[in-house]
N, C-alpha and C positions, 0 to 999 in steps of 0.2 A: 737555592740550588736547582730546584725544578724549573724555575722561570728561566735561569741562565741556560740550562740544558735545552729547553724548548727554543729559546732564541738562537742558540748555536745550531740546532737542527734546521730551523727555518732559514738561517743565513746560508747554511750549506746547500739546502735545496735550491734556494734562489740562485746561488752562484753556479750550480750545475745546470740550471735551466735558462739562465739569463741569455745565453748565446742563442737559444732557440728562437727568441723573438727579437734578435738584433735587427736593426734597420738595414740589413743587407738583403737586397731583393733575391739573391740566389738562395740564401738560407730560408726565406719565406717560401719560395717556390719548392724547395726540397721538402720542407715540412708538409706543405699542402699535397704534394705528390705522395708522400708517405701516408698521410691520412686517407687519401683517395684509394691507395692500394689496400689499406686496412678495410675500408668500406667495401671494396670489391670482394675481398676474401669473405667478409661477413655475409655478403649477399649470395655468394655462390655456394658456400658451405651447406651441405645437406639440402640443396635447393629443391630436389625432387621428393623429399620425404613426406610432405603434407599431401593429403588427398585433394584432388582438384575441387575447387569451389564450383557452385552452379554456373557462375559467369565464366570462369576459366574454361570449364568443359564446353560451354556453348560456343565461345569464340574460337577455341582450339579446334573444335569440330569443323568449323567453316574454313579455318586456315588449312586443315588437312584436306578438306573438300576442294579447295583451290588448287592445292598441289596435284591432286589426283585427276581433277576434271579440267583444269585450266580455265574455268569460268568464274567470273567475279562480277558483282554489281554492288555498289555502295548501298548499305542499309543502315540508317541511323541507330536502329535498335541493337546492332552489333558494335556501334560506335565507330570511330575513325578507322580507316582501312590500313593504317600503317602497320599495326601488329599482325593483321591477317597476311599481308604480303611478306613481311619479314619472317614470320613463323613458317610460311609455306616454303620459303627458301631454306630455312634451317632444317625443315623436315625432309628436304631434298638431299641435304648433306648428312643428316643424322636421323636416327630412328625417332619417331614421334613419341615423346615421353613427357611426363610432368616436368622433368629437368629441362629438356630442350625447349618446351613451349614457354617457360619462364625466363630462359636465359637472356633474350634481348632486353627485357625490362630490367633484369638484374644488372646488366652491363650499363645501360643508360643511367639507372639510379646510382650505380657505383661511381660513374664518372661525374655525377652532378657536383661534388665538392670542388672540382676544378673551376667551376664558374666563379668562385670567390676571387680568382685572379683578375677577372674582368672589372672588379670594383676596387682594385688596389690603390688607385689614385685617390679614392675617397675614404679609405680605411687605413688605419695604422697597421703595422705588420702583425701585431698580436691579434687585432680585431679580424684581420683577413684569415689568419689561421683558425681562430675560434669559429668563424663563420663556416669554414670548410669542415670543421669537426662537427658542428651541429648538423650539416647536410649529410655527413657520412654516418653519424652514430645515433641520430634521433630515432627512437623506436618506431614511430609512425612511418618514416621514410624507409627504415629497414624492413618492416613487415610488408609494406606494399611494393617495395622493390623486389620482393620474393613472391610476388602475386601477379599473375598474368591478367592485369587490367591496365587500362591506358591512362590512369590518373597520374602516375609517376612520369609517364612519357610526356604527357601534355605539360605538366608542371616543369619538367626539366628543359624541354625544348623552348617553351615560352619564356622561362626565366633566363635561359641562355640568350635568347633574342633580345630581351631587355638589357642584359649585361653588354651585349654587342652595341646596342644603341647608346648606352652610357659611354662606352669606349669611343664611339664615333664623336659624341659631343666633346669628349676629352681631347681627342687627337685630330679630329677632322679628316681622318683617313677613310677614303671611300670603301675600302675593303670590308670595313665593319658593317656598312649598309648591306652589302651582298650577303654577308654572314647572317645578319638579322633577317633578311628576306628568306633565306634558306631555312633557318631554324623556325621561323614563324610558319612556313609551309609544313615542316615536320610536325609542329604543334597542332595546326588545324587538321592535318591528316591523322593525328593521334586520337583526338576527341573533340566533340563539338564545343565544349566549354572553353576552347581556346579564345573564342570571341569574348568571354567574360574577362580574360586577362587583358585584352585590349581595352575594354570598357573600364577596367580597374586602373589601367595606366592613365587614361584620360581623366578619370575622377581624381586620382592622386595628384595629377598635374594641376587640375583646377584648384584643389585645396592648397597645394604648394604655392601657386601664384597668388591666391587670396592672402596667404600668410605674408608673402613678400610685399604685396602691394599695401596691405593694411598696416604693417609695421613701417613707419616712416624711415627715410634715409637708408633703406635696405637692411634694417636690423634683422639679423638671423637669430639673435639671442633675446628671448622675450624678457628675461630679467633685466638685461642691460637697457632695454627700451623703457621698462616700467620705472627704472631709476631716474629717467629723464622727465617723467610726467610730474607736473606740479600738483599741489594739494587739490582735493576735491572742490573745496570752496573756490579756489582760484580758477578752476576749470569752469565752474558755473558762471562766474563773473565775466569770463573772457570768451564764452561760447560765441556770442554774436559777432564779436570783433575778429574771431579766429576762423570763421567760416570760409572767408575768401582765402585766408592764408593756408587753411587746410586743403582747399581745392588746389592751390598752387603747389602745396607739398606733395599731393598725390601725383600731379603732373611731373614734378621734379623726380619723384620716386620712379615713375614709369620711364622717364628719360634716362635716369641713372641705371635702371635695370637694362634698358636697351643698350646703353653704352658699355656696360660690363659684359653683355652677352650679344653675340652677333644677332642682328634682327632676323626674324623668320624669313622675311622677303629675300634678304641677301643670301641666306643659306640655301633657300629654294632655288634661287637663280644660279648660284655657283655649283650646286649639286643636282640640278634638275635631271641631267642625263643619267647620273648614277642612280637617282631615285627611281627613274623609269626602268632602268635595267634591273635594279633590285626587285622591283615589282614584277618584272618579267621572270626573274629567277623564281619568285614565289609562285607565279602562275604555272610555270612549266613543271615544277616539283609537285604542285597540287594536282595538275593534270595527270602526271605519272601515277599517283596513288589513287585518285578518284575515278579515272577512266575505266570503262568496262573492259573485262578480259574475256576471251573466248566468245561464248554465246551470250554474255551479259546476263540480264535477268532471266531469260529463258533457260540458261545453263544451270541456274541454281533452283529453279522450280522443279516440281515433280509431275510427270517424268522429265528429267533434264534433256534439253535439246542440245545436240552437238553444234559446234561452231560451223557456220556456213560461210561460203565465199562472199556473200553480200553483207554479212554482219560488220558493223563499224565498231572496232575495239581499238585499244591503245596501239597495238603493234601495226594493224592495218592503217590506222590514221597517221602514224608518224613515218611510215615507209611509203605512203602514197600521198603526196602533197594535195591532190585534188580532194581527198577525203578528210584532210585535217580540219577544215572549218566545220564539217559535220560532226567530227569527233568532239571538238570543243563545245559545240551546241548541245550535243547529246549529254556530255558530261555535266555541263552547266545546268541543264534542265533537271537532271537527276539529283544533283547536289541541292539545287534550290527547293525541289520538292521534298527531299528528306529533311533539310534543315527546317522547313516550315512545319513539318511533323514534329521535329524535336522541340521547337519553340512552343508548340501549342499547349503542353501541360502547364508551363509556367504562366502563359497568358490566361489560361482558364482559371488559375488560382486568383488572378487579379481582377476577374470579372465580377461585377455586382450581380447577385441573383435577382430573380423576378420578385422575390418577397421582400427585398429591401436591403439597405446597406448594413444594418445591424446584423442580420443573419449572415450576410456575406462575410463580415469581419469574423464572426464566430466560426463559420465554416473554414475560413482561411486559417485562423488560429489553430483549429483542430487538425488541419492538414499538415501544418509545419511544426506543431509542438513536439511531436515525436522525433522529427528530424533534428531539431535543436538538442533534444535530450541525447540522442546518439552521438552527435558531433561533440557536444560539450563533455560527455563521458570519455570519448576517445582522447580529447585534448587534455582533460583533467588528469586522467590516469596514466597517460603515456607521453605527454608533452608539457607537463606543468613547469619543469625547469626552464624550457625554452620560452614559454609564455611569460613567466615572471621576469626573466632576464630581458625579454623584449620590452616589457613595460618600463623596467628600470633603465634600459638603454635609451628608450625614447625620452624618458624624463631627464636623464643627465644631459642629453643632447639639447633639449629645449630649454633647460635651465642654465645652460652655458657652463656646466661643470666640466664637460669636455668641449672641444672645439666644435661648434654647431656646423652641420653639413646638411644640404638639401636631401641627400640620399636617405638619411635615417628616417625622417618623417614620411618621405615618399613610400618607403617599404613598409613602414608601420601602418600607414593609411590602407595600403593594399591588403595587408594581413588581417587587420581588425575588421575591415568592411567585409572580407570574405567570411568571417565568422557569422556576420549578420545576414549576408546575402545568399550563400550557397544553400542553406536549408529551404529558402523560399523557392529557389529555381529548380530544385531537383524533385523527381517523382518518388525517389526512394531515400529514406534517411539511412545513411551508411557511414561507417567510420572512415572510409577512404576519402571523404570530403575533407578530413583534417590535413591531407597532403597539401591542399591548396592554401592552407593557413600557415603551416609551419615553414614552407619554402621561403616566402617573402619575409616572414618574421625572423628568419635566421640572421638577417642583417642587423636589426636593432638588438637582437639577443646577443650577438657577438660583441657589440659595443658595451652592453651591460655587463657581460662576463669579464671583458677586458678591464672595465672600470673597477670591478671588485678586485681583480688580481693586482691592478696598479695600486689600488688603495692599500692592499696588503703589503705590497713591496715598499710603498712609502712609509707605512707604519714600521716595517722591519728596519728600514734605514734610520728611523728615529728611535729605534729600540722600544717601540710601543708594542709590548708583547700582547696586550689585549686586542688591539686592532689587527695585528698580524694573525693572531690565533683565530679571531672571528672570520677573517677572510679565508684562511686555510680551511676552517671547518665548513664554510659554505661550499667551497670547491670540492672538498672530499665528500660532503653529503650529496651534492649533485651528482658526482661521479658514481657513488655507490647506488644512488637511485636509478640512474640511467642503466647501469650494468644489471641491476636486479630486474628492472622492467624489460630489458632486452631479453634476458634469459627466460623469464616467466611468461612473457607475452608474445615474443617473436619466435623462439625456438621450441617452446613447449606449449602444447595446446590441449592438454588432456581435459582441463576444466573449461570447456568451451564457453559456457554461459557466463563465466566469471571473467572472461577476457574481452575487454572493451574494443579490441581491434578485430574481433571475429564477427563477421556479418552472419545473420542467421542461416543463410543457405550453404553453410559449410558442413560437409559430412564428417562423421566421427572418424578418428584416426584408426580405429580397429578395422575399418574396411580395407586398409592397405594390404593386409595379408590375403584376404579373399580376392582382391584384384590381381595379386601376383599368381594365385592359384588359377584364376580365370585365364591369364595369359599363358601359363604353362599348359593348361588343359587344351586350349584352343590350338596351340602349336602342335601338340601331340595327337590331336583328334582328327586331323585331316579335313575333309570336306563335309563331314557330318554336322548335325546340329550340336552346337556346343552348349547352348543355354536356352532355357524356356522361361519367358516372362509370363507370370500368371496374375490375373485379377478376375474374380468370379462374381462380384456383387452386380445385381441388376436392378433396374427400375429406380424406386425412391431411395434404395440403399446405396446406389452407385454415386460416388463422389468424384465428379469430373475434375475437381481442382487438385485431387490427390492421387487418384487411381493411375497406375502405370500403363494399363492396357485399355484400348478403346472398347467401349461397351458393345458397339455394333460391329459384328464381324464383317459385314459388308463394306465397312469403311477402312478395313485393315490395310488396303493397298492404296488408300487415298491420302493425299497430303498436298498442301499448297506449296510448301518449300520441300526441297529434297532432303528431308530430315529422316534418316534411316536409323533404326527399323521403323517403317511407316505404320506398323500395327500398334505402336506405342502412343500414349499421350506423352509426346516426346519431351516437352519442357518439364513435365512433372517428374520425369525419371532422370533428369540431368544430375550429376555429370556422367552417368553410365554410358550414354551414346558416344561420348568422346573415347572412353576406354574400349567400347566395342569396335569403333572405327580404327583406333590406333593399334589394337591387338588382333584385328581381323577375326573377331568373334562372330560365329554364325548364330544368329538369334531368331527364334520363332516365338509366337505368342499363343496363349490359351486362356479361355475364360469359362470352361466347363469343368467342374470339379471331378466328375466321373472320368472324363477323358484324360485329365491330368493324372489321376491315380492309375489309370490303365497305362499311360505312357511311362510312368515311373516304374511300373511293374514289368512291362514287356520291353520297351525300347531303352529304358534307363539312360536318358540324356544326362551328361556329366553334371550339369548345374541347373537348378531350378531356383527362380527368384520369386518370392511372394511378399505380401505386405501385411503388417500386423493389424491394420484396420479392416482387413478382409476376413469376414467370418466364414467364408466358404472354403478356406484352405483345408485340404484333407491331410492334416498333420499326421494322424496315426498311420494312414496308408503310405505316406512318404517315408516315415521312419521304418515301417515294416519292409519297405522296398530297399532299405539300405542307405537312406540319405541322412546326413548329419547337419543340423541347422545351426547357424550363427546369425544373431540379429544385430543390426547396426542402426544408429541414429543418423539419418540423412539430412536433418535440419536441426539446428541447435535448440529451437524453441518449440517445435511442433512434432509431437509424437505420432501424428498422422502419417508422417513420412518414414517411420521405422520400417526397415526392410530386412527380410530374412533370406539368407543365402543358404541353399541346400546343396551340398556336394555329395555325390555318390561315394560310398565307402571304397569302391574299387580304385578311386583316385587318391586315397591315402591321407585324407585330412584327419587331424586329431579331433575327438569329440569335444564339445563344450566343457570347460572346467568351471 
C-alpha cells in the first residue's frame, strides 16, 4: 500500500512537471526567464542590510570621489574601473548607500542565468534550465552578487563572452563576434583576472583537441573507443606493424576533424573584417573605461589638482581628433604599468630563492596553503552539490551514458583548473575565488542533475519504486541543503567566523545601528565637528598596522592619495571613511588623552571613536561627560580591530544592555 501510494505521488509529480522540460524552445526560455527573475529578487532583497566590507568601503569611496571630483586614473589595487564608473553614475542618480553601491553587481549577477540560453544547442532543455538554476541559486554566487566586488562582474562578462563565441561557432553569425568583443571589454574593465579566463579557454581548447586527436576516428565516447581495442597481448605483438598505420590514422583523424569543422584559415579569411571590427569594439570600450578623467592621477592625489585645459583625458581626447593618439598612448602606458604591478606578486611566488629550490618550494607552499584552505572551505560548505553534480555530469558525458559533447569537458576543465590555479595567483586567500570555479562548473553540474532526474523518470516509468525514490531523495536533499545554506550563510551573518563565505575584513552587524546614528547626527549637527577619532598610544606601544589615527600630528594633513580624513591611518579604519564621505560626516582626530577628556567635557562632540587596543582611552572621563559606549568587532578574526563608539547622551542612544 505504501509503495503504491509513493508511486502514485511520484507519477502525479512527474505529470505535473513534465511540461516544464518539454522540447519546446519557448517553454525553456520562459522557465529560464522565471529562474532569472527569482535570482534577481533574491539578490536585491535586503541588499543594503549588511555593513560594508573593507574592500567595499574602499572601492565605494573612490566611486564617490569620482562623482564629486570628476577625476579618475586606473589603479590595479582598486581593480578594474568598471564598477567605479558605474557606481559614480548610480550615485549621481541616487544617494550613496550600501544598497546603491551593490546594485550594479546584484543586477549583473541576477542576469547571469540568462547565459544558459547561449549554450542551448549543446544542452538538452532540462540541462539548460538546470544550468540557469545553478547560476541563479548557488549560495556562492548569491552572496557575492550581493557584495560590491568585481569577481561576479568579471565572471559574468567573460562567461557571456564565451557563450557568444560558442554561438558564433554554432551559427557563423558575425554579430556574436561583436557581442563577444564587447563583453570581453567589460570583463577586462571589471577585474584584471579576465586574462585568466582567456588563458583557461586556450588551455581547455588544448585539452579538448588532445582528446579528439588521441581518440581515433573522432571518437568522443571513451568507452566506445576502448571497446574497439584488442587484447593487451595482441597489442604488444602488433606494435611494430601498426606504427605506420597509427601515424596514418592520426593523419586521417586530423583530416576528418578538419572536414567536420571549418578550417581555421577559412574562418579567418571569411570573417577577417568582422574579427578586426570586433577587436576595435573591444578597444574602444576598454578605452572608455580605462582612460583618465578630469585631472587623472593628479586629481586623485593629495592635494587634488583641478583639471586643466592641457590635461589629456577621455572627453578631451574623443572630442579633439588631434589629441586622440595621445589619449590612446597615455591610457595604454597606464594600463601596461598597472598590469605589470598586478602580475608581480604571482611571478614572485614562482621565483626560486637564493638559498635554493627546496626552500623556494617550501615558501611557495606556505604562501598558498592558506589560500587553498579558504577556497576549499567555501566550495565544500556552500557549493558541494554543484561540485558533486559537475563530477557526475563530466563522468556520464565521458562514459557515453549521455550523448557526449565537447562543451561538457571544456567547461569542466576550466572549472577544475581554476580550483588549482587561483590560490597560486592571488595575494589574498578569499572565499570570492569560488565564484570563478562555480560559474564554468554550472554546465557539467546541470548535465549531472538532469541525468539523475532522467534516471528517476525512467525508473518511474518502469514502476521501479526504489530507483525513483532514490532519485527523488537526491533532488530533495540537494534542494533542502541549498535552501539551508542560502538562509544561514547568505542572509544571516551573526556567526561570522563560522561562515565560510565571510572574509575576515567584514565588520560586525551590530555596527549598523551606530552608522545610522552617525548619519542622523551628522545631518542634524550642521557644520560642526560630528565625530572625533582617537588613538593615543605612542612609541613602541603604537601599532601602525591597527591604529586608526596617525602617530605624528605633523603628518595629519599629509597623504599620497586623497584619502580623507587625512589624519587617519586610512586603510586601518575602513570601511568607516566610506560612511564618512557618503553621509558628509565632519571628522577630526585626537591623540592626547587629556585633550580628548577636555573636549568631551567642554565641547561635547556628538560621537567619539576609540579602539580597544588603546590603553590610553580615558573611559571614566568619557562616561562622566555623558557618553555611552558600544563596542563592535571590525574584523572577524582580529580583536585588535575592536572599535568603541561613544555617543553623547544628548543625542538619545540607549545604554548598552
